[in-house]
C-alpha positions in Angstrom: 58.0 161.0 21.6 56.9 163.2 24.5 58.3 160.7 26.9 61.8 160.6 25.2 61.9 164.5 25.3 61.2 164.4 28.9 63.8 161.8 29.6 66.3 163.8 27.4 65.6 167.0 29.4 66.2 165.1 32.7 69.3 163.6 31.4 70.6 167.0 30.2 69.6 168.5 33.5 71.6 166.0 35.5 74.5 166.2 33.2 74.5 170.1 33.5 74.2 169.9 37.3 77.2 167.4 37.3 79.3 169.7 35.2 78.4 172.7 37.2 79.3 170.9 40.4 82.7 169.9 39.1 83.3 173.3 37.6 82.5 175.0 40.9 84.8 172.5 42.8 87.6 173.1 40.4 87.1 176.8 40.7 87.1 176.8 44.4 90.2 174.6 44.5 91.8 176.8 42.0 91.1 179.9 44.2 92.6 178.1 47.3 95.6 176.9 45.3 95.9 180.4 43.9 95.9 182.1 47.4 98.6 179.5 48.5 101.0 180.0 45.4 100.4 183.7 44.6 100.8 186.6 47.0 99.4 189.9 45.8 100.7 192.8 47.7 
């Protein structure tokens, strides 16, 4: 049972890292697209 908990923790950590990476990439892309399309003066 302890091994399954460890594997689940590793799996969730990898999933969280993947989601965080995609979220950061989309956020940075959104910021770049926002600067190209919106002009705040």
